[in-house]
N, C-alpha and C positions, 0 to 999 in steps of 0.2 A: 502494501499500496501506500502512495506516495506520501510526503509528508504533508502536501497543502491539503488532502484528505483529509489527513491524522489532524488535523487543526478548524475544519470545514468547522460550521455551525450553523444550522437551517438558518435560511432569509426570512426575517422576519417579514417582511416586503407593507410599499406602500401603503396597501387598505385597511393593519392591521395599526399601523402607525397611525395614520387623518383619523380613522375609527377613535384612536387616543385623542389622542387629541384635541379633536370632534368634539370627545365626553366631558372634557377640562383637567383630562388627567396625565399629573407635571409628567413630561418626558423625560426630565435630565437626573430624575432615579435608574433610570433603565440605561439612558446617557455612556451615565459613569462605571454603570458594568459594562456594558459597553469597551468599553472604552481600556479597559482595567484588561482586557477577554486581547483586543486585539497587538496590548502592550504584550502582555503573554506569551498571544502565537497573530507573531507579522504577517499571517501568507493567504487569513482572514476576510477574508475579500467579500461578505457577506455579511462578514462585520461592519469594514468598515462603508458597505451599500446602505447598511441598512443606518448606520451614524451621518454619511452625507442626505438622508430624507428628515434625519430627527432636526440639521442644523435648518436644514430649508426650514419646516413644518415653526424653525426658532428664529427665522429672517436671519440664521448667521451664515448666507448666500455663498461666500468671496468662503471662508474655511472649507464651507455644506462642494463648492467645486474643489479644491484641492483632496476632500476625503475622499470622491469619487474620484478625481485620475491616478488617488494611489489603488482606491480597490481596482479601478481598468488596468493599470498596469499588472496586476495579479492574475486575472480572471478576468473573457469579456462575454460567458455564459453564466445566467444569474436563474435558478431554477426555481421557481414561486411552486407553495404549497399548494393541493389539489387533496378536493375528496375522493375516497375510496381508496382502494388497492390497484387498481386497472383506471389507465385512462381512457375515455371511451374517444380521442383524440387527445396527440402533441402537438402543439402549432410554438413554432419558430418565431419570437415578433423583436423582427429587426429595426431597435433603437440606437438614438445617437447620443453623446456625452449633455449633458448640461441642465439644466432647473427642475423643475416638475414640469411647466407645462410646455416642455419642450415634446413629447412625445406623446400620442394616443397613451393616456389611460387604464391601457389593456384589463391590467391586474382587478378594477374596478367591475369590468364586463362577465370577468370569469373568473372572480372571488364565490369560492361554495360549491364550485361546478365539479363536475368528472373530466373537466377539460387539462391537459399536462398543459402549461404556459413557460415557455421561457422565455428567459430577453437577451439577446443578442444584440454587443456593443458593434455599431459600424461608425465608420470614422476615413475618411480621403489617409488620415497621418497612421492612423492604427492598424496591426499590420492584419490581414486580416486570418484566420482561425486555420491554420493542414487541416483539421478533424474538424464536423460539425456535428453535433449532437442527433439522433435520430429523431423525426417529426413528420411529419403528414400534411405540415401548407407554413407555407410563408405569412405573414402577418408586415406590410408592410404597415410598424404605427408611428417612423417619422414624422411631426408638424411641418407645416411651412412657416420659413423665414429668415428673417437675412443668416443667424447664423446655421443654419440645413443646411438650408438650398448648395452650399459642395456635399455636404453629404446625401445627399437625394437625388445628384448629379451622379456620386457618384456608387450609389443603387441601381439606376437606372442606368447604369454601364455594362453591368453587368447579366440585372433580374431577368431579363429575358431569355437568360439561359437558366435560368437557379430549374433541376428537375424534377420539385413539387409545382402546385399550384402554388398562386399568389392572387395575394387579396391588398386591392390597397393603389394602384401602381404609384409608383415615384414621380414619375414629369406631371401625374393627372397632378400629384399632391403640391408641385410645384405653382403648376395656374390656381389654387387656392389663394392669394397675395389678395389682399386689398379693390387694387387697380385689379390685377386682372381678374377677379370676379366678376366683376360688378358688369364687367368689359363683355363676358362672358355672358351674362343675364340679362342683361340691358334692354333689348328688343322680347322678351316675355308678356303675355297678355297677362290682364288680371296682376303684373308681382309690381312690384315696381321697389326698388336699388340703386339710389343717387352715387351720380357717377362720384368714384373719387379720383384722389390727382395725388401721385407722392410727390413730392416737391423740397428742395431744398432751404436751407436754413437761410438764406440771402434771397430768395425767391421772395419765402414767408415775407425776412425784414421791407423787400422793394412795393407789398401791398398795403405794408401800412403807413407807405405814403401816396400810393396809387393806388386806390381799394378798383379803380374804375379797372383796374388790368386781370383781375378776376375774370371775369367775359373768355382772356386769352387760354386760362387754363382749364375750364369748362364753358360750355356754352348757356346750363340753366343753373350754374351758380349766383347767388345772392347772398350778401349778409340775412338771420344767424345761421356762421358754421361750428362742421365742426371738425377741430382737429386732435390729434393723435401723435405721439411718436410714432414711428414705425417701430415693431414687435413687442408694442405697451400690449399688455395686456388688464381684466379685469380692473376698468376706470382709469389705468394706472396715464396720468400727464394730457384725460380725455376731459377739453372743453366745449362751450357754447360759446364760439365768438359772437355778443352783437353787431362788431362792429368794426373797422378798420383799425380804431385808437385801443382796443384789445388785445393785440398785439404784440406791440413793442411789452408789455407787461408778461405777456406771457411766455415769449421767447430768454426773459431774463429766467423766469424760473425755469426754465428747461433749459438743459445743457446738450444734448440730442442736437444731430446736424439737419437730418433727414425726417418728412413730417406726412401725415395721412389730412389730404383734406376735404371734406365732402358739402355737400348742403344739407343743414336741419331740417327732419318731416316735423312737426306737431302728426302726434299719435296718441293724446289726450284722451281719453272715451266722457264721454258728457257728462260723465261723473265730474269731471278732470283726473281722474289718475291713468295712469301710462303703466298697464302692459308686455308684459315681453313678454317669449319661450322661449325654450329651448328644446327643439325636435332636433332627434336623429334620423336616421335614410337606412334602413340598414335592406341591402338587396333591390333598394328604390319605395322600401317603404316608409312611411315616416311616422314613429312611433314620439310622444309626447314625455320628456320627463320633468320637468315644472314649465311653471308662468311663477311669474312675479306683479306682483300692485305696488305700485309709490308713488310717492304723491312727485315727484324728483321727475326727468326726464331721463337723468342713467340711470338705469334698473338694472342692479347681479340682486345675484339671491340672496346672498346673505346678510345687505346692507336693505334690503326690499324691506316693505311693512310688511312679515309674512308672520312674526312668532309674539307679537303684539295686538294679533288680530285676524282670534277666531271667524271674520267675518269673510276674512279675505282668504288664508286655509280653506273652508268654506266653499268662495269660488272657488279655487281651486282642485278639490277635490271632486268637482260637478266638469268643470273645463275639463279635467281626464276622463273621467266619465265619458262625456259625451264624445269625446276630439273621435275619432273613426267615424261615426255619426254625423258629426255637424265639420267641425272642420278643420277636420284630413281631406272631407270630399268637399266641400266648401272650396279648397286650393287644392282639389287632385290635380289638375293641368299645371299649375307655378310649382308642386313636389313634385311632377313626374320629368318638366326639364331643368329641372338642376339634376334629380339622381342621372339624367340622362344629358345634360352638358357639363356635367362634374365627371362624368363616367368612372365614378372610384364605388367598388362595395357597403365602405358606411365611410358617414359626416353628417357632421354636427351642423343643424341652423338655430342661427340666433335671430328671431322675425319679432312683428307686432303684428296688426293690422291696423293701418292708414283710416283714416275720418267716411272714404266714398268704400271700403272694406276691401281694400286693395291685401295682399302680403305684401308686405315692409320687411324687407332683410337690410338687418346690420349686419353680419357676415357668415357666411361659409368656409367649416374649417373642419381637418379632420381629427383634431384633438381637443375637443370641451371636453371635463372635466362632468364625466353622468357618476354619477355613483345613488347609492336605497340606502346613503348613510347618516340622515335628518331624524332628530327623534322617533325615534316607534309611537310616545301617548299623546303626543303632537301631532303627528303627520301619517296617522295610521294606514289613510289613502295611498301614499304613498309605494307601502310594498309590494303590494299586489302588480299595479302600475308596473314597477322598476324591477321586477320580476317576468315583468312582457316585456321591456326592452332586454332582457338579459337570453331568454330563450329563445325572442328572434335572434340574437350577434349567435347565439351558441350552431343552434339552425342553419346559420348563413353557415360557418366555420363545417357544420356535417356536410353537408352539402358542399361543400366545395370541392373537401377532402375525394368525397363523394365519387363525386359529378366530374370530377376538373373538366375545365373549357369547354 
C-alpha cells in the first residue's frame, strides 16, 4: 500500500461542510482538527481540500486557494461519498481550480444518491493524470468565467476524443458570458434579455462625461443602467446607475478594469415586490429551484424577505406546486429556445417576468448553486421539489450513460 493511501482520510465534501455552516455550526474546531491531521500526515490531500472549503466558507479566500493548490500538488482526483455499497453509475466531473463559484456544484445535485461522483481537477498548467479512475460518463462542471476560459479551451481541445459519453460541452459553456448569451437569445419571442455590453474602465469613465455616447455601445440603452464587474457574482459590485453622474463614485469604489453594462428593466409587480426565479433546465425541461421576493430590485435568496415573512414562503410554495402547469407552460417556447440555443444538457436560468408577462432573463449559467439545505421546518415544501430536481438530474446521467450519442 502506498504511503498516500495510508495517510488519506475520506473527503468530507462541500455539501456536508456547507450544511454545517448554514446551520450555524462553528467550523473552527473541525478546521483545527484537520490542520493537526495535515501536520502529521503531509500527504493527506482530502484534508487539505476540505480545509480549503472551510476557509472559503469563513471568507479566508486567499489562504483557501493556497490550501487548494497544495492539495492539487498531491492529488487531482477526489471521491465524494455516495449511498450504498455498489454505485449505480460512476460519474467523473471535470472541474477547474478556483473558489466555490468556479464550478457547477455537482456535489449538491448528487448528494445522498447511489451515484459515485469523482472530481478531476484540470487546467492547462496541471499535468494530466496518466491514469484515470474507472467511470461511465463525464460531466464538464467548469463554469464560464475569465479565469476559466483557458481551462474550458483546454478541455475543448481533447474532450471530443473521450471514450465515454460527455455532458455539457465546454465550447457551449464558453458561450455563456453575459454579452454572448444575450446576443444568442436576443430574438426569442416572448422573452427579454437586455443587451449587455462588455466595456473597459476607460469607456465607463468617458460615459460619465459624455452620456450621449451610450447609444454607440447599445442601441436600446438609456439610464437607469445596471453595471457590474466581469466575473462578479451574488451582487458584488452590482448597482443601478440612475444617471451618468453616478459613474465616478462607482469607479472610485471598484478597482476592476472590465465591466458589464445593460439597461435596467423594472420587473416589480403590482404590489411593488420583485420576484426572481431560479430555474434549471435538465435535458431541456425546466425545474424550479427557488423563488425569492423582495422590495429591492437586486434579489438574492439569502437576502430576500423569505425567512421573516411567512406569506412570502406561502407564495413560493404555491409557485412550486403550480410551476409545471402554469409558469413552465406559459414560457414553454422560451425555455425550449434557451435549451436549444445553449446546447447544454444542464443549465441554470435566473429570471423574472416583465409587466407585460414576458420572461425576463438575468443570466444563464451552468454553475448556479442549487441545493436542498434550507431549514426543513421553515421550508417544508422545498424538500419534495428539490428531490424532483435531483431525481431528474440522476435520470439524465443514467440515460446518457446507457444511450450514448
